[in-house]
N, C-alpha and C positions, 0 to 999 in steps of 0.2 A: 158751254160747249167745250169739249175736251179734244185737243189735238196732240200729236206726238212729233217730236223732232229727234234726229240722231246727230250728235255732234261729237267728233273725236271718238267715235265708237261707243258713246254713252247715250242711252235713251232716257229722256226726261220728259215729264208731262208739262203742258202749258194750259193753264186755265185762262180763258178769255172772258173777261167781264166788262161789258160796255165798251168793247174795243180795246181794252188794256190787257196786255199779256202778263201774267204773273207766273214766273218760273218756280216750280217746286223742285228744288235741287238739294240733295243731301251733301254733307261735308265731303264724304268719300267721292262723290261725283264731281266735285269742283275741280279736281286735279287736272283735268284735260279739256275743260270746256273752252270754247272760243267765244269771246265777247267782242263783237264788231271787228273781227279779224285779228285781234290780239290774243295770243295764247295766255290762258289764265290758269295758274297753278296755285292751289291752296295747300300749304303744308299741314301735316298732321300734328306737328308740335313746333313751338317757337319759344325762344327765351330772350331776355335782355340781360347781358352781362352775367349769364349763368343763372338768372332768376326766372323761373318758369312763368309763362303767360298762360293763365287758365282758360284755354279755348273752349272748355266744357261749359263755361258760363255763357249763357245766350247773348247777353249784351256785349261781352268781351269778344266773342266770336264775330258778331256783326260789325263791331267797330273796327276790328282788324280787317275784315272782309272789305269794308268801305275804303280804307286807305290803300289796300292792295289794288282794288279796282281803279281807283282814281289815278294812282301813280303809274300803273301798268299802261293806262290809256293816255297819259300825258307823254306821248311818244317822243316828241322833239325835246321837251324839257328833260326827261329822264335819260335820253340818249346823250345830251350835253353833260349831264351830271356824271354819267359813266365815263365819258371822255376826260372830263376834268379830274376825276378821282385818280386816274393814272399818274397825274402830275402832283396832286395835293396829298394823297395818302402816304407816299413815301416820306413826306415831311412830318405829317401828323402822327403816324403810327409809332415811331420810336420815342417821341416825346410822351405820349400816353403811357407807353410801356415803362419808360424811365421813372415816371411819377407814380406807377402802381395804379393807373386808371385803366379799366377794361377797354379793350380794343373797340368794342361796340360803340363807344362814344364818338368815334369818327363819323358815325351816321347821324349823330346829333348836329354836327357841323354841316352835314349835307342838308338837313331840313331847315336849319337856320338861314342858310345863305345860298344854297345850291353850289357851294364851294367857290363863290365869287366874293369880292370885296364889296358886298352889298351895303346899301344905306336904307334904313327903315324910316318910315314917317315919323317915328318917335325920336330919331337921332341915334339909334344903335348902328354901329358900323363894323365892317370887317367880316371875315369868314365866320367868326364866333359871335358876332353881333353884340358887342359890348356897348353899354351906355358910357358917356364920358366919365362920370364919377366912379362907377364901378371899375372901369379900366384903371383909373388912377389908384384906387384902393388896392388893386392887384399888382401895382408896380409898373404900369405902363405910362409912358410919356404921351401926353395929349395937349398939343398947342397948335398954333397956326403953321408952324414949320414942320413939326414932327407929330405924327399920330400913329402910335405903335399898335393901334387896333388893326391897322392894315398890314402889320408885320406877322406873317403866319406863325413863325416859330415862337415869338414872344406872346402872341395872343393865345396860342395853344397852351403855353406854360401857365398863363393866367387862368384859362378855362380849367386846367387841372387843379389849380389852387381852390377855385370855387367848388368844383365837383367833390374834391376830397373833404372839404369842410361840410358840404351837404350830406355826404355819405356818413360822416361822423355824427351829424345831427339826427338823421333819420334812420340810420342802420340799414338802408336799402339803396342800391344803385338805381333802381327804377324810380323811387321817390326823389333821388338826387337829380335824375334827368328831368322829372316833372317840375322840380323847383327851379330849374334853369329857365323855364318858361313862366311859371306862376309865382316865382319868388319863394324863398324859404319861409318868410313870414306868412305869406298867403296860403301856402300848402299846410303849414303847421296849424294855422287857424282852423282850416277845414278838418284836420285830424282831430283837434280838440272838440269841435262842434259835433262831428259825426261819430266820434268814439270808435274809429277804425284806423288802422295804421298800414293798410295795404293799398297801393295805388289803384288796383283793379276793383276795390270796394268803395272808393271815394267818388262822390258826386262833385265834379269840379266844373268850372266854366268851360264853354265849348272848346276854346283854343287849347287849354291845358288838358282837357279830357281827350282830345285827339292827339296830343303831342307825342306821347310814347308810342302810340299806334302808328304814327307817321314814321317814327324812327324804325320800328319793327318792319314796316312795309318796305322802306328803302333798303334796309339791311337784307331782307329776303330777295328783293329784286336784284340788288347789286352783287349778291353772292351767287345767284342763280339766274343770270340775265337771259340765258337761252330758253329757260322754262317760261319766260314771260314775253318771248318774241323779240328780244334784243340780241342781235348777232352782229357785233361790231368788230371788224377786222383789227388786229393789233396795230397795224400801221396807221389806222385812223384815230387812235387814242392820242391825247395831247401829251407831249413829252416834257419831262423835267430835264432841262438842259443844264450841263455843268457850268459852274461859275467860279471865278476867283474873287477873293475878298480884299478890299483895300480899307485901311483904317484911317479915319478922319478925326482929328482932335482940335480943329480950329474952324472958324467961320468960313463958309464958302459963299462968296457973293454972287456967283453965277454958276448954277448947276449945268447949264449948257456947255460952258467952257470946260468944266470938270469932265463931262461926258466925252467931249471931243478929245481931250487929253488922254483918255483911256481907250480911244479907238472905237467908240460907239457914238450914238446921238442921244439927244435929250429924251426922245420918246422911249428908247430902249432902256435908258437909265431909270425912268419912272416906272416902266413895266416891271422891272426886276426889283425895284425898291419903292413900292407904292406908299410906304410910310413917309416918304419925303413929300410933303404936301404943298410946298411953295417952290418958286424958281430959285430960291437960295436956301442956305442952311445957316441959321444964326446959332453960334455956339460960344457965348461969352464965358461959360464955365469950363471950356475945354474938355467937354465930355467926349469920350471915345465912341464913335459911331462906326459900324461895320457896313460898308456898302458893297453890294454884289455886282460884279461885272461878268456878263456871259462870255464864255470862251469862244 
């Protein structure tokens, strides 16, 4: 049985088989179709870090389509990400630029953690989701009192170190991004087995196979939120408040006392310095720590 619908000025056929509707929609017609009330826009071309995504390949097109649909319809989650980006991106972007890492990698942080100091079941932590040993290898301090995986500036610097090394190894920013999920060893093993060196030609595990497409989808939605039904007034975006920095080079036995001495409370101190993981700061080696105090 063949029916017809008209959505957003586009006529598309619906084939109904055993009560199941199968939409027959061309790529050109995806641009303005409504899915369950959410505007759905399908771009004609996308790239990651200047490297073209071959949407002319059927499975590549479908995998990108899947991630666009999923994230455009996760309305609450994607709205929160858009709000948090207003606060996080001004910190992340200049660090990426300084290190020569393409700006698109800020969307990798988005899919890793939704721009929260998240904790995974495997023990990865922070916005960039570092495991403890990898964090230490990249120069971050990780112990009971201090965990710099929760320090956005320092963890972004560490992510840059990883990504630059991955780019040097693979010669591709797309593969560097994939290796952030699948590991350099794991991705390289599949390149050797399959004898191809392009992410879009590789057959990888489900998570790594979806990984770059999730980045591309969030990039597209966050750059063009209105096209996907997200219209957030500027005043509702989360703000990056100015801070002043104080330097500590000794042990602090009670961080609540330190907070009060700076005109704030313990909760605010921890919100602005989430890398402080205890109620005290042990510092036997007199290391210099920079603590942020909101103005």
